[in-house]
KEMAR-118559 format. One record per residue (C-alpha): residue number from 1; residue in one letter; x, y, z. Coordinates in steps of 0.1 Angstrom, whole numbers, plus 5000, padded with zeros to 4 digits. Each point is the difference from the previous one (the first is absolute). Layout:
BEGIN
nr; rest; xx; yy; zz
NUM; A; X; Y; Z
...
This chain:
BEGIN
nr; rest; xx; yy; zz
1; M; 7573; 1766; 3274
2; V; 5025; 5027; 4991
3; K; 5015; 5018; 5029
4; N; 5014; 5035; 4995
5; V; 5011; 5012; 5034
6; F; 5014; 4982; 5031
7; S; 5017; 5026; 5022
8; T; 5028; 5022; 4987
9; V; 5014; 5011; 5034
10; M; 4997; 4984; 5035
11; M; 4999; 5020; 5032
12; L; 5034; 5002; 5016
13; L; 5005; 4990; 5036
14; G; 5001; 5032; 5020
15; S; 5026; 4988; 5025
16; I; 5025; 4990; 4973
17; S; 5026; 5025; 4989
18; L; 5005; 5005; 4962
19; C; 5035; 5015; 5006
20; I; 5018; 4968; 4988
21; A; 5027; 4998; 4974
22; Q; 4986; 4990; 4966
23; E; 5014; 4970; 4982
24; Q; 5004; 4997; 4963
25; T; 4999; 4971; 4977
26; Q; 4995; 4993; 4963
27; L; 4973; 4973; 5005
28; L; 4976; 4997; 5029
29; I; 4979; 4968; 5004
30; I; 4972; 5000; 5025
31; G; 4993; 4964; 5010
32; G; 5026; 4972; 5005
33; G; 4977; 4972; 4989
34; A; 5005; 4976; 4971
35; S; 5001; 5027; 4973
36; G; 5017; 5027; 5022
37; V; 5030; 4979; 5009
38; S; 5004; 4986; 4964
39; A; 4998; 5036; 4986
40; A; 5026; 5011; 5025
41; I; 5024; 4972; 4991
42; Q; 4996; 5006; 4963
43; A; 5004; 5038; 5002
44; S; 5030; 4999; 5023
45; R; 5017; 4975; 4978
46; M; 4996; 5025; 4972
47; G; 5019; 5026; 5020
48; V; 4971; 5020; 5013
49; S; 5000; 5012; 5036
50; T; 4968; 4985; 5015
51; I; 4982; 5002; 5033
52; V; 4972; 4977; 5011
53; L; 4975; 5010; 5028
54; E; 4983; 4969; 5015
55; E; 4976; 5000; 5029
56; T; 5007; 4965; 5013
57; P; 5033; 4985; 5012
58; W; 5000; 4975; 4971
59; L; 5006; 5002; 4962
60; G; 4982; 4980; 4974
61; G; 4964; 5009; 5007
62; M; 4975; 4972; 4991
63; L; 5028; 4974; 4997
64; T; 5012; 5007; 5035
65; A; 4983; 5026; 5021
66; A; 4966; 4986; 4990
67; G; 5011; 4964; 5002
68; V; 4990; 4989; 4965
69; S; 5032; 4980; 4996
70; A; 4987; 4975; 4974
71; I; 5009; 5014; 4965
72; D; 4972; 4999; 4974
73; G; 5011; 4995; 4965
74; N; 5031; 5008; 4978
75; H; 5017; 4967; 5009
76; R; 5012; 4997; 4965
77; M; 5007; 5037; 4996
78; P; 5027; 5009; 5027
79; S; 5000; 5036; 4989
80; G; 5025; 5025; 5014
81; I; 4998; 5006; 5037
82; W; 4974; 4973; 5004
83; G; 5025; 4975; 4986
84; E; 5027; 5013; 5022
85; F; 4978; 4998; 5031
86; R; 4991; 4964; 4992
87; E; 5036; 4990; 4996
88; K; 5007; 5014; 5035
89; L; 4972; 4977; 5013
90; Y; 5014; 4970; 4981
91; K; 5035; 5006; 5014
92; Y; 4987; 5005; 5036
93; Y; 4976; 4971; 5001
94; G; 5019; 4976; 4978
95; G; 4985; 5001; 4965
96; A; 4966; 5001; 4982
97; E; 4986; 4969; 5017
98; A; 5007; 5014; 5034
99; V; 4976; 5029; 4994
100; G; 4973; 4980; 4982
101; T; 4984; 4991; 5033
102; G; 4964; 5011; 4994
103; W; 4977; 4992; 4971
104; V; 4989; 5036; 4993
105; S; 5035; 5009; 4988
106; N; 5033; 4989; 4987
107; T; 5018; 5024; 5023
108; L; 4991; 5004; 5037
109; F; 5022; 5015; 5028
110; E; 4998; 5014; 5035
111; P; 4991; 5037; 4999
112; S; 5028; 5009; 5024
113; I; 5025; 4985; 4976
114; G; 4986; 5020; 4971
115; N; 5004; 5032; 5021
116; K; 5035; 4991; 5009
117; F; 5010; 4997; 4963
118; F; 4984; 5033; 4991
119; Q; 5017; 5018; 5029
120; E; 5034; 4986; 4991
121; W; 4994; 5008; 4963
122; A; 4991; 5036; 5008
123; K; 5031; 5005; 5022
124; K; 5023; 4989; 4972
125; Q; 4987; 5027; 4976
126; A; 5025; 5029; 5001
127; N; 4974; 5026; 4989
128; L; 4971; 4989; 5022
129; Q; 4988; 5011; 5034
130; V; 4971; 4984; 5016
131; M; 4981; 5017; 5029
132; Q; 4976; 4977; 5019
133; G; 4975; 5007; 5026
134; V; 4991; 5033; 4983
135; K; 4967; 5014; 4988
136; W; 4996; 5025; 4972
137; E; 4979; 5031; 5009
138; T; 4998; 5024; 4971
139; V; 5010; 4999; 4963
140; Q; 5005; 5031; 4978
141; F; 5013; 5005; 4965
142; E; 5014; 5034; 4991
143; N; 5027; 5012; 4976
144; S; 5005; 4964; 4986
145; R; 5009; 4987; 5035
146; W; 4981; 4980; 5026
147; L; 4999; 5011; 5036
148; V; 4990; 4972; 5024
149; T; 4996; 5004; 5037
150; Y; 5001; 4969; 5023
151; V; 5001; 4992; 5037
152; Q; 5029; 4980; 5014
153; D; 5006; 4995; 5037
154; G; 4975; 5027; 5008
155; Q; 5016; 5026; 4978
156; M; 4988; 5015; 4968
157; K; 5025; 4998; 4972
158; S; 5000; 5007; 4963
159; I; 5016; 4988; 4968
160; K; 5003; 5016; 4966
161; A; 5001; 4977; 4969
162; Q; 5000; 5002; 4963
163; M; 4978; 4970; 4994
164; L; 4974; 4982; 5023
165; I; 4987; 4965; 4999
166; D; 4967; 4991; 5018
167; A; 5006; 4965; 5012
168; T; 4974; 5002; 5028
169; E; 4977; 4970; 5004
170; L; 4969; 5020; 4991
171; G; 5012; 5028; 4977
172; D; 4998; 5027; 5026
173; I; 5026; 5023; 4985
174; M; 4985; 5000; 4965
175; A; 4966; 5007; 5014
176; S; 5013; 5028; 5022
177; Q; 5013; 5018; 4969
178; G; 4965; 5001; 4984
179; Y; 5007; 4975; 4972
180; E; 4969; 4982; 4988
181; Y; 4996; 4964; 5010
182; F; 4975; 4971; 5002
183; V; 4989; 4980; 5030
184; G; 4980; 4967; 4996
185; M; 4985; 4983; 4970
186; D; 4999; 5017; 4966
187; S; 4970; 5000; 4978
188; Q; 5000; 4981; 4967
189; A; 5000; 5033; 4981
190; R; 5030; 5016; 5018
191; F; 5026; 4978; 4984
192; G; 4981; 4978; 4977
193; E; 5002; 4969; 5022
194; V; 4970; 4978; 4993
195; Y; 5006; 4980; 5032
196; A; 4997; 5031; 5022
197; P; 4967; 5009; 5017
198; V; 4976; 5022; 4981
199; E; 5003; 5027; 5026
200; A; 5032; 5011; 5019
201; N; 5001; 4998; 5038
202; D; 5025; 5005; 5028
203; I; 5003; 4963; 5011
204; V; 5036; 4989; 5004
205; Q; 5014; 4966; 5006
206; D; 5000; 4984; 5034
207; L; 5031; 5007; 5021
208; T; 5017; 4976; 5024
209; Y; 5019; 5003; 5032
210; V; 5024; 4971; 4994
211; V; 5012; 4979; 5029
212; T; 5031; 4979; 5002
213; L; 4996; 4969; 5021
214; K; 5028; 4979; 5013
215; D; 5001; 4963; 5010
216; F; 5010; 4999; 5036
217; G; 4999; 4962; 5000
218; Q; 4975; 4973; 5009
219; G; 4987; 5004; 5036
220; A; 5004; 5037; 5000
221; D; 4969; 5021; 5006
222; M; 5004; 5034; 4984
223; T; 4962; 5007; 4998
224; I; 4994; 5038; 5002
225; A; 4973; 5015; 5022
226; K; 4966; 4998; 4985
227; P; 4997; 5032; 4979
228; E; 4971; 5024; 5005
229; G; 4971; 4993; 4976
230; Y; 5012; 4964; 4992
231; D; 4974; 4980; 4980
232; P; 5012; 4966; 4987
233; T; 4973; 4998; 4974
234; I; 5018; 5027; 4980
235; F; 5029; 4977; 4994
236; A; 4982; 4967; 4998
237; C; 5007; 4995; 4963
238; A; 5037; 5010; 5002
239; C; 5011; 4964; 4991
240; D; 4973; 4994; 4974
241; H; 5018; 5017; 4971
242; A; 5036; 4990; 5005
243; D; 5020; 4992; 4969
244; P; 5003; 4963; 4993
245; T; 5038; 5003; 5000
246; S; 5014; 4992; 5035
247; F; 5033; 4992; 5016
248; D; 4983; 4980; 5027
249; D; 4971; 4976; 5003
250; P; 4980; 5005; 4968
251; T; 4967; 4993; 5018
252; N; 5005; 5029; 5025
253; D; 4986; 5032; 4986
254; C; 5011; 5020; 5030
255; K; 5036; 4990; 4995
256; K; 4996; 5011; 4964
257; M; 4988; 5034; 5012
258; L; 5030; 5004; 5023
259; N; 5024; 4988; 4973
260; Y; 4988; 5026; 4976
261; G; 5025; 5024; 5016
262; K; 5024; 4976; 5017
263; L; 5033; 5018; 5005
264; P; 5035; 4987; 5007
265; N; 5010; 4992; 5036
266; G; 4966; 4988; 5011
267; K; 4980; 5032; 4995
268; Y; 4968; 5007; 4982
269; M; 4987; 5031; 4982
270; I; 4963; 5003; 5008
271; N; 4986; 5020; 4971
272; W; 4970; 4978; 4992
273; P; 4971; 5014; 4978
274; N; 4974; 4972; 5005
275; C; 4982; 5006; 5033
276; G; 5033; 5012; 5014
277; N; 5016; 5033; 5009
278; D; 4990; 5021; 4970
279; I; 4978; 5029; 5011
280; Y; 4983; 5028; 4981
281; M; 5007; 5036; 5008
282; N; 5007; 5030; 4979
283; I; 5024; 5022; 5019
284; I; 5015; 5018; 4971
285; E; 4984; 5034; 5005
286; M; 5002; 4999; 5038
287; T; 5024; 5021; 5020
288; Q; 5030; 4983; 5016
289; E; 4982; 4999; 5034
290; E; 4969; 4986; 4984
291; R; 5020; 4973; 4983
292; V; 5017; 4989; 5032
293; E; 4966; 4997; 5017
294; A; 4984; 4981; 4972
295; L; 5029; 4976; 4997
296; K; 4994; 4988; 5036
297; E; 4971; 4980; 4987
298; A; 5022; 4985; 4972
299; K; 5025; 4989; 5026
300; L; 4972; 4986; 5022
301; H; 4986; 4981; 4971
302; S; 5033; 4983; 4994
303; L; 5005; 4992; 5036
304; R; 4965; 4984; 5000
305; F; 5011; 4978; 4971
306; I; 5032; 4990; 5019
307; Y; 4979; 4991; 5030
308; Y; 4978; 4979; 4978
309; I; 5030; 4982; 4986
310; Q; 5014; 4993; 5035
311; H; 4968; 4994; 5019
312; E; 4975; 4985; 4975
313; L; 5024; 4982; 4977
314; G; 5024; 4989; 5027
315; Y; 5033; 5015; 4989
316; K; 5008; 5013; 5035
317; H; 5038; 4996; 4993
318; L; 4998; 5026; 4973
319; G; 5005; 5034; 5016
320; I; 5006; 5035; 4988
321; A; 5037; 5001; 4991
322; D; 5020; 5017; 5027
323; D; 5031; 5006; 4978
324; E; 4985; 5018; 4970
325; F; 4983; 5034; 5006
326; P; 5014; 5021; 5029
327; T; 4966; 5014; 5007
328; K; 4981; 4999; 5032
329; D; 4974; 4976; 4986
330; Q; 5025; 4982; 4978
331; L; 4979; 5007; 4970
332; P; 5014; 5018; 4968
333; F; 5006; 5037; 5000
334; I; 4975; 5006; 4972
335; P; 4970; 4981; 4984
336; Y; 5002; 4985; 4966
337; H; 4983; 5026; 4977
338; R; 4990; 4983; 4968
339; E; 4987; 5033; 4986
340; S; 5009; 5037; 5001
341; R; 4991; 5032; 4982
342; R; 5008; 4996; 4963
343; T; 5013; 5031; 4984
344; L; 4986; 5014; 4967
345; A; 5033; 4995; 4982
346; E; 5017; 5010; 4967
347; A; 4993; 4965; 4989
348; M; 4972; 4980; 5015
349; F; 5007; 4962; 5000
350; T; 4967; 4983; 4995
351; L; 4987; 4965; 4992
352; P; 5001; 5004; 4962
353; H; 5037; 5007; 5002
354; I; 5006; 4967; 5017
355; L; 4976; 4979; 4979
356; E; 5011; 5014; 4966
357; P; 5031; 5022; 5005
358; F; 5008; 5000; 4963
359; R; 4966; 5011; 4988
360; Q; 4996; 5033; 5019
361; D; 5002; 5035; 4984
362; N; 5025; 5009; 5027
363; P; 5026; 4972; 5001
364; L; 5008; 5003; 5037
365; Y; 5020; 4967; 4999
366; R; 5028; 5019; 4983
367; T; 5004; 5020; 5032
368; G; 5001; 4971; 5024
369; V; 5021; 5003; 5031
370; A; 4988; 4972; 5023
371; V; 4986; 4966; 4994
372; G; 4975; 4977; 5016
373; D; 4984; 4966; 4993
374; Y; 4976; 4994; 5029
375; T; 4963; 4997; 4991
376; I; 4975; 5028; 5008
377; D; 4992; 4992; 5037
378; H; 4974; 5020; 5020
379; H; 4989; 4994; 5036
380; H; 4963; 5011; 5005
381; K; 4986; 4971; 5020
382; M; 4996; 5021; 5032
383; N; 4978; 5027; 4984
384; P; 4966; 4988; 4989
385; E; 4994; 5034; 4983
386; A; 5029; 4994; 4975
387; P; 4986; 4995; 4964
388; E; 5006; 4965; 4987
389; I; 5029; 4999; 4975
390; D; 5010; 4966; 4985
391; F; 5037; 5003; 5003
392; I; 5004; 4964; 4989
393; K; 4989; 5010; 4965
394; I; 5026; 5028; 4998
395; R; 5028; 4978; 4985
396; V; 5030; 5022; 4994
397; P; 5036; 4993; 4989
398; S; 5030; 5015; 5018
399; Y; 5005; 5037; 4995
400; N; 5022; 5030; 5003
401; V; 4992; 5032; 5019
402; P; 5003; 5032; 4980
403; L; 5023; 5028; 5011
404; G; 4973; 5027; 4997
405; S; 4979; 4982; 5027
406; L; 5026; 5012; 5026
407; I; 4994; 5037; 4991
408; P; 4969; 5018; 5012
409; K; 4983; 5019; 4972
410; G; 5020; 5033; 4994
411; S; 5026; 4992; 5027
412; T; 5035; 5013; 4994
413; H; 5017; 4990; 5032
414; L; 4978; 4975; 5019
415; I; 5001; 4963; 4993
416; V; 4976; 4974; 5015
417; A; 5009; 4964; 5009
418; E; 4987; 4972; 5021
419; K; 4963; 4993; 4992
420; S; 4991; 5037; 4991
421; I; 5011; 4998; 4964
422; G; 4976; 5007; 4971
423; V; 4982; 4967; 4996
424; S; 4964; 4991; 4999
425; N; 4984; 4983; 5030
426; I; 5000; 4966; 4982
427; V; 5036; 5002; 4990
428; N; 5010; 5010; 5035
429; G; 4991; 4964; 5009
430; A; 5032; 4989; 4982
431; S; 5023; 5030; 5002
432; R; 4996; 5001; 5039
433; L; 5022; 4969; 5005
434; Q; 5034; 5001; 5016
435; P; 5024; 4994; 4971
436; V; 4981; 5024; 4978
437; V; 5000; 5027; 5027
438; L; 5038; 4995; 5005
439; G; 5003; 5004; 4962
440; I; 4978; 5031; 5001
441; G; 5023; 5015; 5027
442; Q; 5031; 4992; 4981
443; A; 4986; 5017; 4969
444; A; 4990; 5030; 5021
445; G; 5035; 5003; 5012
446; A; 5014; 4998; 4965
447; L; 4975; 5025; 4987
448; A; 5009; 5025; 5028
449; A; 5037; 4995; 4995
450; V; 4999; 5005; 4962
451; A; 4980; 5032; 5005
452; I; 5024; 5013; 5027
453; L; 5032; 4991; 4982
454; N; 4988; 5016; 4967
455; Q; 4984; 5030; 5018
456; Q; 4966; 4992; 4985
457; N; 4965; 5000; 5012
458; L; 4980; 4967; 4997
459; Q; 4983; 5011; 4969
460; E; 5033; 5004; 4982
461; V; 5017; 4967; 5010
462; E; 5007; 4976; 4972
463; V; 4982; 4967; 5006
464; R; 5028; 4980; 4983
465; K; 5026; 5014; 5024
466; V; 4980; 4988; 5030
467; Q; 4995; 4966; 4985
468; Q; 5037; 4996; 4992
469; H; 5010; 5007; 5036
470; L; 4976; 4973; 5011
471; L; 5014; 4976; 4975
472; D; 5035; 5008; 5013
473; A; 4986; 4990; 5034
474; N; 4988; 4966; 4987
475; A; 4964; 5012; 5002
476; Y; 4974; 4989; 4974
477; I; 4982; 5025; 4978
478; M; 4982; 4972; 4981
479; P; 4985; 4970; 5018
480; Y; 5018; 4972; 4981
481; I; 5004; 4969; 5022
482; D; 5023; 4981; 4976
483; V; 5028; 5026; 4998
484; Q; 5014; 5008; 5035
485; P; 5026; 5026; 5010
486; F; 5029; 4975; 4999
487; H; 4993; 4994; 4963
488; T; 5027; 5015; 4978
489; Y; 4974; 5019; 4979
490; F; 4975; 5009; 5027
491; Q; 5003; 5038; 4995
492; A; 4999; 4998; 4962
493; I; 4968; 4978; 5000
494; Q; 4984; 5023; 5027
495; R; 5007; 5031; 4979
496; I; 4987; 4985; 4968
497; G; 4969; 4987; 5018
498; A; 4994; 5035; 5014
499; T; 5001; 5015; 4964
500; G; 4973; 4976; 4989
501; I; 5021; 4988; 4970
502; L; 4998; 4964; 5013
503; K; 4971; 4994; 5024
504; G; 4997; 4975; 5028
505; F; 4972; 4974; 5003
506; G; 4978; 5003; 5031
507; V; 4983; 4971; 5017
508; P; 4977; 5000; 5030
509; Y; 5012; 4972; 5022
510; K; 4987; 4992; 5035
511; W; 5014; 5023; 5026
512; A; 5032; 5008; 4981
513; N; 4991; 5014; 4966
514; Q; 5026; 5000; 4972
515; T; 5014; 5018; 4971
516; W; 5025; 4982; 4978
517; F; 5025; 5014; 4975
518; Y; 5011; 4966; 4985
519; P; 5036; 5010; 4992
520; D; 5007; 4967; 4981
521; K; 4971; 5001; 4977
522; T; 5001; 5013; 4965
523; L; 4978; 5028; 4987
524; S; 4985; 5009; 4966
525; E; 5011; 5028; 4977
526; Y; 4967; 5017; 5005
527; E; 5003; 4999; 5038
528; L; 5032; 5021; 4999
529; A; 4989; 5023; 4973
530; E; 4967; 5007; 5017
531; G; 5018; 5007; 5033
532; L; 5025; 5024; 4984
533; R; 4973; 5018; 4981
534; Q; 4985; 5014; 5032
535; L; 5033; 5018; 5008
536; Y; 5013; 5008; 4965
537; P; 4975; 5017; 4977
538; K; 5023; 4994; 4970
539; L; 4987; 4964; 5000
540; S; 4964; 5010; 4997
541; N; 4999; 4991; 4963
542; Y; 5022; 4969; 5003
543; W; 4980; 4969; 4995
544; N; 5026; 4974; 4987
545; A; 4999; 4980; 5033
546; S; 4984; 4966; 5000
547; G; 4991; 4974; 5025
548; E; 5032; 4981; 4993
549; A; 5027; 4996; 5027
550; L; 5022; 5030; 5002
551; T; 5035; 4995; 4987
552; M; 5031; 5020; 5001
553; A; 4995; 5009; 4964
554; F; 4966; 5015; 5007
555; F; 5013; 5017; 5031
556; I; 5027; 5018; 4979
557; E; 4974; 5010; 4974
558; L; 4977; 5015; 5027
559; M; 5029; 5019; 5016
560; Q; 5010; 5015; 4966
561; E; 4964; 5010; 4994
562; L; 5002; 5020; 5032
563; D; 5035; 5014; 4993
564; A; 5021; 4993; 4969
565; R; 5031; 5005; 5021
566; L; 4993; 4968; 5019
567; T; 5021; 4977; 4978
568; I; 5007; 4964; 5006
569; D; 5034; 5009; 5013
570; I; 4985; 5023; 5026
571; I; 4975; 4974; 5010
572; R; 5027; 4974; 5002
573; K; 5020; 5023; 5023
574; G; 4969; 5005; 5022
575; W; 4996; 4963; 5003
576; E; 5036; 4996; 5010
577; N; 4996; 5027; 5026
578; T; 4972; 4981; 5017
579; G; 5022; 4969; 5005
580; M; 4974; 4976; 4986
581; G; 5025; 4979; 4982
582; H; 5004; 4992; 4963
583; F; 4981; 5022; 4976
584; P; 4970; 4981; 4985
585; T; 4998; 4990; 4964
586; M; 4976; 5020; 4979
587; N; 4973; 4973; 5000
588; Q; 5002; 4992; 5037
589; P; 4968; 5007; 5020
590; L; 5007; 5024; 5029
591; T; 4986; 4995; 5035
592; R; 4981; 5027; 5019
593; M; 5029; 5005; 5023
594; E; 5025; 5005; 4971
595; V; 4977; 5024; 4983
596; A; 4993; 5020; 5032
597; V; 5037; 5002; 5008
598; L; 5010; 5010; 4965
599; V; 4973; 5026; 4996
600; D; 5010; 5014; 5034
601; E; 5036; 5002; 4988
602; V; 4995; 5013; 4964
603; L; 4970; 5023; 5003
604; N; 4999; 5008; 5038
605; P; 4962; 5007; 4998
606; F; 4999; 5004; 5038
607; A; 5016; 5034; 4995
608; I; 4968; 5012; 4982
609; S; 4984; 5023; 5026
610; I; 4965; 4992; 5013
611; D; 4976; 5020; 5022
612; L; 4983; 4987; 5032
613; Q; 4972; 4986; 4978
614; G; 5025; 4979; 4981
615; R; 4996; 5020; 4968
616; L; 5030; 5010; 4978
617; L; 5014; 5035; 5004
618; N; 5019; 5001; 4968
């Protein structure tokens, strides 16, 4: 259902004075979660003065404050800030094997350690100020400036900013400004997704109040008091659907269930979907007070599951960790929201764009700014009213998120991040995962910084400038798993991939889908000619390319067809500039990597401007 109005102005507290000095910044980010903190790091690194407002004492959102400290996906795509964060974990715990403790993920860690890294990271940024324990009150946009009021230590304060990023968990800022958005499942007709229900509805994914358990040693009894409303039959099948992979006794399904989210240092992330602590509730359109009240039941549901684990299954020595969350109940600061409002964006990222990115009228893949490889994963087991969708059949390759999905339709100075970007409900099942959201945040920060530094609004920003800043930060714009950032020609291959001249090969693969560039394979004359034809109209009547392997002789012929000034001497000089070694003989077949690097050097097609739909501007 499309929502048009949330609430443009909230009532100010009568007892709080507004006579407070007003702060100013170039970029204001509301929300210090996964996307908010990554946006802040990226923007501040680009020299933009940035302020983050965060309600909780922690940074990192779902990775830390919500306790979802088992990373889903992108193991072979350590893109940008996600890759940096993982390296910090490797260094702290002692390498990749030390964080591969649970079978749900290749990277698991203690939530408090994740928060520690984000806090230290933020303090090192010269242009970044983080305000925690604050709550935004009103947001107004006038005269190309944002005015935001917030409460800190019982005082009302305000900030003026040139650009604003909504990094809240549920898209509250975007909604407060009257931008259109969607909540729940889309109809088939809305985005042409045949797997969607026939009719739209407002059903969202189950949410979870994650619990971190700690092993207090055999003989300890850490059993909590029996929670109100406890019914063991609700959890009776919790051990029935555990994954066959286990680090302990392979005949013990309950140990498999616990090892799902086994963390370093004898801790366990309890985020179990099968008769576990998932719960259905849609709190998106509730007031803050209503949300707090509703979430009490989510917490109770998780505590009931913990009691079941301790009392019924006999794991009395596993107690709620006393050294993780500094909260009264030792539970996370926030729940794990799998779904949010989804903005009606300048570019809507829908299932056809993942399934067949190169066959769409609007080639959004050209505008990619974040990548993901996790399969489409939805949690609807706790709501019997949810229409049946066979997500197993939705076999997708890895993908890239388009820049335009971060910009609400018509927005000039507001960017959305986290899970509120312009995606369909089905696609949100993949784009909601931690490494993707970190990448979305990093892209949001780069987008804001480019707009601010060039004194442009969001509709004027050049897509390629944003992408190049991300490449400079070792972030992926194309989801190639076989060419990583340490590769000498990573940037050139990413750029050529984003032009569509040479396309990757997508493969649906278990829980880590893939796209391959195959840098060492050869290609045909036709493959290169057809790729160039899409960008260079001059080749529209050139049909001399065959299915034979492309050689240097044909490459030179094709370049001269484009521009007679591209002589063999110029092409030879371009080759030398790339550092790829000896110039090939005329009859030597060229690899995809060699062609990509040489095209990037000689033609620089990445400089051809595109719009937010991926279409050529000149």
